[in-house]
Backbone as CSV, one residue per row, in Angstrom:
resi,resn,N_x,N_y,N_z,CA_x,CA_y,CA_z,C_x,C_y,C_z
1,MET,-196.352,-140.021,-100.234,-195.347,-138.780,-99.419,-194.684,-139.314,-98.456
2,THR,-195.547,-139.910,-96.957,-194.844,-139.892,-95.704,-193.435,-140.404,-96.753
3,SER,-193.309,-141.573,-97.748,-192.397,-142.756,-97.193,-191.047,-141.077,-98.166
4,LEU,-191.384,-140.621,-98.799,-191.129,-139.366,-100.013,-189.962,-138.918,-98.746
5,MET,-190.678,-138.154,-97.778,-190.048,-137.201,-96.820,-188.715,-138.941,-95.961
6,THR,-189.362,-139.664,-95.854,-188.844,-140.482,-94.591,-187.588,-140.799,-95.933
7,VAL,-187.596,-140.379,-96.470,-186.554,-140.052,-97.929,-185.365,-139.449,-98.102
8,PHE,-185.819,-137.575,-97.672,-185.928,-136.751,-97.651,-184.615,-136.167,-96.423
9,ILE,-185.687,-137.432,-95.271,-185.016,-137.132,-94.355,-183.665,-137.980,-94.112
10,LEU,-183.268,-139.125,-94.234,-182.483,-140.222,-94.381,-181.785,-139.368,-95.188
11,ALA,-181.840,-139.083,-96.284,-180.025,-138.494,-96.641,-179.818,-137.718,-96.602
12,ALA,-180.682,-136.303,-95.937,-180.145,-135.724,-94.928,-179.325,-135.242,-93.906
13,ALA,-179.266,-136.341,-93.055,-178.871,-137.026,-92.054,-176.953,-137.822,-92.364
14,ILE,-177.751,-138.930,-93.745,-176.549,-139.573,-93.801,-175.236,-138.755,-94.728
15,ALA,-175.881,-137.548,-95.324,-174.831,-136.528,-96.859,-173.596,-136.537,-95.321
16,PRO,-172.981,-136.172,-96.374,-172.149,-134.843,-95.474,-171.850,-133.866,-96.106
17,ALA,-172.667,-133.347,-94.597,-171.975,-131.443,-94.107,-171.081,-130.994,-94.821
18,GLN,-170.861,-130.453,-94.969,-169.339,-129.079,-94.775,-169.698,-129.128,-93.472
19,ASP,-168.177,-128.584,-93.139,-167.740,-128.083,-91.429,-167.621,-126.449,-91.820
20,PRO,-168.091,-125.853,-90.730,-168.544,-124.663,-90.910,-167.092,-123.546,-90.719
21,MET,-166.198,-124.349,-90.113,-164.432,-124.302,-89.801,-163.615,-124.665,-91.144
22,MET,-164.751,-125.595,-91.873,-163.511,-125.385,-93.229,-163.795,-124.674,-94.296
23,GLY,-162.380,-123.411,-94.822,-163.077,-122.497,-95.564,-163.000,-123.722,-97.227
24,VAL,-163.652,-122.841,-97.601,-163.502,-122.673,-98.831,-163.006,-122.443,-99.864
25,PRO,-162.171,-123.508,-100.711,-160.926,-122.440,-102.143,-161.831,-121.151,-103.264
26,PRO,-160.483,-119.590,-102.995,-161.061,-119.209,-103.355,-161.131,-119.724,-105.064
27,LYS,-162.858,-119.742,-105.839,-163.064,-119.453,-106.759,-161.481,-119.005,-108.174
28,GLU,-161.590,-117.645,-107.299,-160.248,-116.975,-108.081,-159.245,-117.520,-108.047
29,LEU,-158.733,-118.753,-107.514,-157.478,-119.673,-108.238,-157.683,-119.692,-108.934
30,LYS,-159.030,-120.380,-109.292,-158.611,-121.164,-110.968,-158.288,-119.996,-112.484
31,SER,-158.413,-118.793,-111.892,-157.886,-117.760,-113.315,-156.014,-117.962,-112.789
32,LEU,-155.847,-117.907,-111.929,-154.329,-118.461,-111.898,-153.593,-119.599,-111.868
33,PHE,-154.063,-120.725,-112.671,-154.254,-122.041,-113.142,-152.770,-122.200,-114.239
34,PHE,-153.047,-120.709,-114.655,-152.069,-120.651,-115.810,-150.372,-121.010,-115.514
35,MET,-150.206,-121.050,-114.152,-149.044,-121.118,-112.866,-148.551,-121.987,-112.782
36,VAL,-149.597,-122.684,-112.779,-149.896,-124.191,-112.385,-148.708,-125.533,-112.959
37,GLY,-147.897,-125.842,-112.681,-146.807,-126.762,-113.089,-146.111,-126.573,-112.670
38,ASP,-145.002,-127.947,-113.573,-143.854,-127.758,-113.578,-142.480,-126.468,-114.927
39,PHE,-142.081,-125.674,-114.312,-140.941,-124.535,-115.249,-139.832,-124.993,-115.584
40,ASP,-139.167,-124.887,-116.291,-138.013,-124.513,-116.541,-137.895,-122.632,-116.388
41,CYS,-136.732,-121.933,-116.687,-137.001,-120.400,-116.028,-135.428,-119.945,-116.563
42,ASP,-135.437,-119.280,-117.389,-134.592,-118.642,-118.072,-134.552,-116.911,-117.849
43,PHE,-134.328,-116.639,-116.850,-134.277,-115.172,-116.525,-132.896,-114.711,-116.789
44,GLN,-133.274,-112.983,-116.487,-131.889,-111.980,-116.806,-132.260,-111.499,-115.031
45,MET,-131.517,-112.019,-114.489,-130.988,-110.207,-113.362,-130.217,-109.498,-113.713
46,TRP,-130.312,-108.136,-112.177,-129.878,-107.553,-112.644,-129.216,-106.333,-111.289
47,GLU,-128.506,-106.753,-110.152,-128.222,-106.168,-108.913,-128.645,-104.519,-108.969
48,PRO,-129.124,-104.161,-107.922,-129.389,-102.637,-107.491,-128.893,-101.588,-108.583
49,GLY,-129.706,-100.786,-109.228,-129.181,-99.778,-110.049,-127.711,-100.202,-111.043
50,GLY,-127.554,-101.755,-111.607,-126.952,-101.897,-112.616,-127.710,-102.478,-113.806
51,THR,-126.813,-101.910,-114.833,-127.413,-102.414,-115.637,-127.023,-103.481,-117.408
52,THR,-126.040,-103.264,-116.590,-126.191,-105.264,-117.065,-126.124,-106.591,-116.762
53,PRO,-127.098,-106.750,-117.198,-127.726,-108.153,-116.698,-126.341,-109.704,-116.542
54,MET,-127.592,-110.689,-115.879,-126.394,-111.682,-115.896,-127.739,-112.992,-116.061
55,PRO,-127.421,-113.794,-116.792,-127.971,-114.670,-116.667,-128.679,-115.663,-115.562
56,MET,-130.277,-115.620,-114.978,-130.237,-117.205,-114.030,-130.920,-117.955,-114.625
57,LYS,-130.933,-119.741,-114.434,-131.600,-119.985,-114.716,-132.109,-120.748,-113.217
58,GLY,-133.333,-121.412,-113.631,-133.834,-122.149,-112.789,-135.057,-122.944,-113.028
59,THR,-135.502,-123.458,-112.025,-137.000,-124.501,-112.043,-137.993,-123.765,-111.015
60,ILE,-139.282,-123.158,-111.139,-140.355,-123.561,-110.584,-141.551,-124.633,-110.934
61,ALA,-142.170,-125.213,-109.787,-142.605,-125.923,-109.886,-143.921,-125.610,-109.032
62,THR,-145.372,-124.950,-109.564,-146.340,-124.409,-108.347,-147.225,-125.745,-108.921
63,THR,-148.428,-125.860,-108.054,-149.132,-126.743,-107.164,-150.362,-126.519,-105.918
64,GLU,-151.671,-126.699,-106.339,-152.500,-126.277,-105.528,-152.150,-126.722,-104.186
65,SER,-152.244,-125.823,-102.858,-152.663,-126.833,-101.287,-152.737,-126.099,-100.914
66,LEU,-152.879,-126.801,-99.280,-153.198,-126.843,-98.352,-154.980,-127.008,-99.010
67,ASN,-155.409,-128.116,-99.145,-157.076,-128.104,-99.638,-157.213,-127.327,-100.787
68,GLY,-156.874,-126.766,-101.361,-156.914,-125.606,-102.442,-157.346,-123.834,-101.875
69,MET,-156.380,-124.299,-100.857,-156.371,-122.997,-100.300,-155.720,-121.622,-100.962
70,TYR,-154.520,-122.476,-101.242,-152.749,-121.522,-102.422,-152.899,-122.645,-102.848
71,LEU,-152.160,-121.152,-104.096,-151.165,-122.095,-105.395,-149.643,-121.957,-104.403
72,GLU,-149.092,-123.602,-103.929,-147.631,-123.443,-103.448,-147.113,-123.399,-105.073
73,SER,-145.707,-122.261,-104.524,-144.490,-122.186,-106.127,-143.198,-122.511,-105.248
74,ARG,-142.775,-123.456,-105.859,-141.043,-123.689,-105.412,-140.036,-123.288,-106.414
75,HIS,-139.454,-123.002,-105.728,-138.186,-122.340,-107.000,-137.499,-121.820,-106.639
76,GLU,-136.465,-122.248,-108.116,-134.756,-123.074,-106.897,-134.026,-122.007,-107.889
77,GLY,-132.992,-121.277,-108.436,-132.239,-120.719,-109.408,-130.955,-120.725,-108.746
78,ASP,-130.413,-120.444,-110.068,-128.622,-120.666,-109.928,-128.504,-118.996,-109.664
79,MET,-127.615,-117.753,-108.551,-127.689,-116.498,-108.883,-126.406,-116.824,-108.645
80,GLY,-125.616,-116.301,-109.517,-124.017,-116.137,-110.140,-123.423,-117.404,-108.980
81,GLY,-123.726,-118.446,-109.382,-123.295,-119.470,-108.314,-123.055,-119.729,-107.473
82,MET,-124.889,-119.588,-106.679,-124.879,-119.379,-105.546,-126.785,-119.648,-105.658
83,VAL,-127.107,-121.133,-105.533,-128.027,-121.193,-105.161,-129.274,-120.951,-104.989
84,MET,-130.405,-120.633,-105.668,-130.979,-120.173,-104.373,-132.507,-121.028,-103.934
85,LYS,-132.954,-120.215,-103.092,-134.531,-121.265,-103.184,-135.208,-120.488,-102.486
86,GLY,-136.561,-120.969,-103.433,-137.750,-120.007,-102.885,-138.933,-120.317,-102.319
87,LEU,-139.883,-119.937,-101.972,-141.662,-121.373,-101.658,-142.646,-119.251,-101.357
88,GLN,-143.525,-119.770,-102.550,-144.544,-119.109,-102.438,-145.936,-119.118,-102.583
89,MET,-146.555,-118.272,-101.407,-147.383,-119.513,-101.067,-148.616,-118.174,-101.402
90,THR,-149.931,-118.161,-102.645,-150.522,-117.106,-103.091,-151.907,-118.121,-102.900
91,SER,-152.905,-116.793,-102.183,-154.136,-116.986,-102.659,-154.870,-115.960,-102.426
92,TYR,-156.247,-115.647,-102.539,-156.738,-114.705,-102.885,-157.856,-114.413,-101.429
93,ASP,-158.495,-113.349,-101.324,-159.300,-112.469,-100.062,-160.630,-111.796,-100.604
94,ALA,-160.827,-112.720,-100.709,-162.041,-111.432,-100.682,-162.789,-110.730,-99.877
95,THR,-162.620,-110.104,-98.704,-162.936,-109.313,-98.065,-162.536,-108.349,-98.827
96,LYS,-160.757,-107.962,-98.966,-160.068,-107.439,-99.914,-160.685,-107.347,-100.766
97,LYS,-160.807,-108.403,-101.808,-160.974,-108.084,-103.398,-159.717,-108.133,-103.819
98,GLN,-158.903,-109.107,-103.211,-157.688,-109.247,-103.659,-156.572,-109.838,-103.923
99,TYR,-155.388,-110.810,-104.760,-154.646,-111.813,-104.323,-153.715,-111.582,-103.822
100,LEU,-153.062,-111.715,-102.869,-152.222,-111.866,-102.013,-150.912,-113.526,-102.077
101,ALA,-149.900,-112.901,-101.152,-148.858,-113.817,-101.842,-148.595,-113.609,-100.532
102,TYR,-147.027,-114.532,-100.104,-146.095,-114.733,-98.698,-144.461,-115.363,-99.858
103,TRP,-143.953,-114.763,-99.746,-142.356,-114.979,-100.409,-141.446,-114.951,-98.526
104,PHE,-140.853,-116.800,-99.222,-140.288,-117.387,-98.193,-138.835,-117.294,-99.160
105,ASP,-137.677,-116.959,-98.338,-136.324,-117.681,-99.563,-135.187,-118.123,-98.911
106,SER,-134.267,-118.897,-99.345,-133.128,-119.449,-98.734,-132.104,-117.813,-98.518
107,MET,-132.432,-116.910,-99.244,-131.690,-115.226,-98.593,-131.146,-115.424,-97.766
108,GLY,-132.066,-115.262,-96.520,-133.202,-114.582,-95.433,-134.164,-114.779,-94.858
109,PRO,-134.474,-114.969,-93.575,-135.111,-115.427,-92.773,-136.238,-114.175,-92.613
110,GLY,-137.596,-115.011,-92.862,-138.641,-113.670,-93.304,-139.475,-114.001,-93.504
111,ALA,-140.821,-113.141,-93.957,-141.572,-113.842,-94.837,-142.239,-112.030,-95.708
112,LEU,-141.772,-111.744,-97.228,-142.140,-110.946,-97.810,-144.339,-111.195,-97.998
113,GLU,-144.780,-109.798,-97.614,-146.148,-110.164,-98.310,-147.350,-108.665,-99.235
114,MET,-146.907,-109.484,-100.259,-147.634,-109.050,-101.252,-148.898,-108.662,-101.568
115,TRP,-149.839,-107.684,-102.479,-151.228,-108.078,-102.667,-150.984,-107.103,-104.119
116,GLY,-152.275,-107.817,-104.566,-151.978,-107.617,-105.679,-153.923,-108.170,-106.428
117,THR,-153.161,-107.468,-107.608,-155.153,-107.903,-108.915,-154.867,-108.636,-110.359
118,LEU,-154.942,-109.559,-109.810,-155.347,-110.025,-111.928,-156.112,-109.220,-113.183
119,ASN,-155.226,-108.894,-113.707,-155.790,-108.262,-114.785,-155.616,-109.233,-116.400
120,GLY,-156.487,-109.890,-117.199,-156.514,-110.082,-118.133,-155.641,-112.035,-117.257
121,GLN,-154.491,-111.392,-118.383,-153.856,-112.648,-117.760,-152.973,-112.764,-116.976
122,THR,-152.705,-111.364,-116.001,-151.116,-110.296,-116.084,-151.590,-110.119,-114.055
123,LEU,-150.676,-111.209,-113.125,-151.315,-111.650,-111.830,-149.742,-110.693,-111.312
124,THR,-150.718,-109.323,-110.577,-149.378,-108.122,-109.949,-149.287,-107.985,-109.226
125,LEU,-148.221,-108.477,-107.582,-148.334,-107.762,-106.685,-147.577,-107.559,-106.146
126,VAL,-147.086,-106.494,-105.041,-147.243,-105.282,-104.907,-146.890,-105.726,-103.645
127,SER,-145.402,-105.132,-102.674,-145.117,-105.189,-101.318,-145.590,-104.356,-101.129
128,LYS,-145.684,-103.871,-99.659,-145.801,-103.394,-98.836,-143.609,-102.469,-98.241
129,PRO,-143.116,-101.329,-98.236,-142.138,-101.385,-98.091,-141.274,-102.031,-96.553
130,VAL,-139.959,-102.384,-97.319,-139.315,-103.404,-95.999,-137.978,-103.435,-95.951
131,GLU,-137.335,-103.496,-94.843,-135.783,-103.511,-94.290,-134.748,-104.897,-95.021
132,PHE,-133.963,-104.550,-95.537,-132.398,-105.825,-96.265,-131.528,-104.892,-95.145
133,PRO,-131.407,-106.422,-94.755,-129.576,-106.037,-94.222,-128.973,-105.522,-94.873
134,GLY,-128.102,-104.836,-95.727,-126.894,-104.330,-95.622,-127.561,-103.245,-96.721
135,MET,-128.503,-102.808,-96.858,-129.525,-101.937,-98.009,-129.930,-100.844,-97.074
136,PRO,-129.672,-99.894,-97.454,-129.873,-98.679,-97.041,-131.377,-98.172,-97.432
137,GLY,-132.169,-97.722,-96.652,-133.556,-97.069,-96.088,-134.903,-98.488,-96.488
138,LYS,-135.362,-98.455,-96.702,-136.228,-99.999,-96.970,-136.816,-99.590,-98.759
139,ALA,-137.400,-100.626,-99.198,-138.295,-101.102,-100.384,-138.719,-102.058,-101.042
140,ARG,-139.637,-101.485,-101.638,-140.630,-102.153,-101.927,-140.793,-103.202,-103.799
141,PHE,-141.717,-104.270,-103.743,-140.752,-105.042,-104.355,-142.316,-105.391,-105.495
142,ARG,-142.535,-105.787,-106.274,-143.465,-106.211,-107.474,-142.519,-107.181,-108.276
143,ALA,-143.790,-108.025,-107.948,-143.909,-109.385,-108.838,-145.406,-109.432,-110.561
144,THR,-144.502,-109.801,-110.806,-145.730,-110.049,-112.208,-145.478,-111.404,-112.898
145,SER,-146.314,-111.405,-113.170,-146.197,-112.837,-113.674,-147.267,-112.678,-115.443
146,SER,-147.044,-112.595,-116.555,-148.389,-112.674,-117.258,-148.081,-113.703,-118.293
147,MET,-149.197,-114.822,-118.677,-149.340,-115.585,-119.513,-149.309,-115.134,-121.275
148,LYS,-148.107,-115.571,-122.030,-147.950,-115.490,-123.066,-147.919,-116.604,-124.277
149,GLY,-148.508,-117.499,-123.731,-149.261,-118.847,-124.280,-149.005,-119.933,-123.717
150,VAL,-149.318,-120.797,-124.557,-149.529,-122.173,-123.560,-148.020,-122.683,-123.167
151,GLY,-148.544,-122.739,-121.969,-146.587,-122.841,-121.063,-146.256,-121.830,-120.693
152,LYS,-146.338,-120.576,-121.172,-145.349,-119.176,-121.490,-145.668,-118.447,-120.067
153,VAL,-145.537,-118.364,-118.914,-145.544,-117.046,-118.230,-144.197,-116.361,-118.326
154,LEU,-144.219,-115.204,-118.381,-143.547,-113.598,-118.270,-143.215,-113.571,-117.135
155,PHE,-142.159,-113.623,-116.349,-142.038,-112.800,-115.147,-140.637,-111.714,-115.031
156,ARG,-141.634,-111.488,-114.126,-140.519,-109.386,-113.665,-140.305,-109.387,-112.501
157,LEU,-139.243,-109.284,-111.440,-139.606,-108.364,-110.167,-138.758,-107.316,-110.132
158,GLU,-139.576,-106.655,-109.703,-138.892,-104.640,-109.718,-138.620,-104.681,-108.191
159,MET,-137.805,-103.279,-108.331,-137.452,-102.824,-106.733,-137.661,-101.749,-107.306
160,ASP,-138.309,-100.882,-106.030,-138.335,-99.571,-106.091,-137.730,-98.721,-104.496
161,MET,-136.371,-98.335,-104.669,-136.060,-97.548,-103.252,-136.596,-96.205,-103.237
162,GLY,-137.849,-95.998,-104.182,-137.914,-94.607,-104.060,-137.215,-93.536,-104.677
163,GLN,-136.739,-94.256,-105.644,-137.012,-93.164,-107.173,-137.269,-93.900,-108.135
164,GLY,-138.067,-95.115,-108.174,-138.850,-95.534,-108.908,-138.663,-97.473,-109.200
165,TRP,-139.316,-97.338,-109.609,-139.094,-99.584,-110.153,-138.195,-98.849,-111.113
166,GLY,-137.140,-100.734,-110.543,-135.826,-100.432,-111.769,-136.623,-102.934,-111.585
167,LYS,-135.933,-103.115,-112.626,-135.974,-104.096,-112.851,-135.135,-104.640,-111.825
168,MET,-135.740,-105.986,-111.209,-134.140,-107.137,-110.896,-134.155,-108.358,-111.302
169,ILE,-135.456,-109.130,-112.215,-135.283,-110.540,-112.383,-136.572,-110.337,-113.513
170,GLU,-135.820,-111.071,-114.684,-137.061,-110.793,-115.943,-136.545,-112.167,-116.569
171,GLY,-137.269,-112.805,-116.996,-137.672,-113.666,-118.324,-138.594,-114.908,-118.716
172,MET,-138.827,-115.641,-119.268,-138.921,-116.437,-119.751,-139.523,-118.219,-118.600
173,MET,-140.751,-118.290,-118.044,-141.128,-119.758,-117.749,-141.722,-121.221,-119.274
174,THR,-140.566,-122.150,-119.052,-142.201,-122.828,-120.779,-142.002,-124.009,-119.577
175,LYS,-143.307,-123.996,-119.554,-143.570,-125.373,-118.912,-142.524,-126.725,-119.197
176,LYS,-142.629,-127.275,-118.847,-141.846,-128.573,-119.261,-142.718,-129.601,-119.771
């Protein structure tokens, strides 16, 4: 019995301990793994209030990041001859029981904070009202990513400036 107790004490002493200051990756992120990978994007883009879309081609590369605490998505797209680059960091807040994302892009400084839920294989994130230079009032944004088959994700970005949601970007992401 003494030798067995000695083995347990030695095993506990040399086993790597979980650092209490290190966060544990949210298990809920695994539900978003349908968005992990390299994608070609075939989108349509609408000007605010516009009815005729313009084609928008691009790529999105999504990986696990920061020790599994986030999904990092790097976007690059052609917006009418202008290259737009973006970065989204997505995680899960267990206390609020919601997904959260921060969006940064090359169109201007600052971050867009979004919160939302996963319903089946559809992630919907909504921002708080924010002001943008050159736009009157505040706008909210809603980003929806929905798995539509193996390697296929339908993406939609909508904006609400007080008159209801209007499409800004919509189209299919196809895994390379």
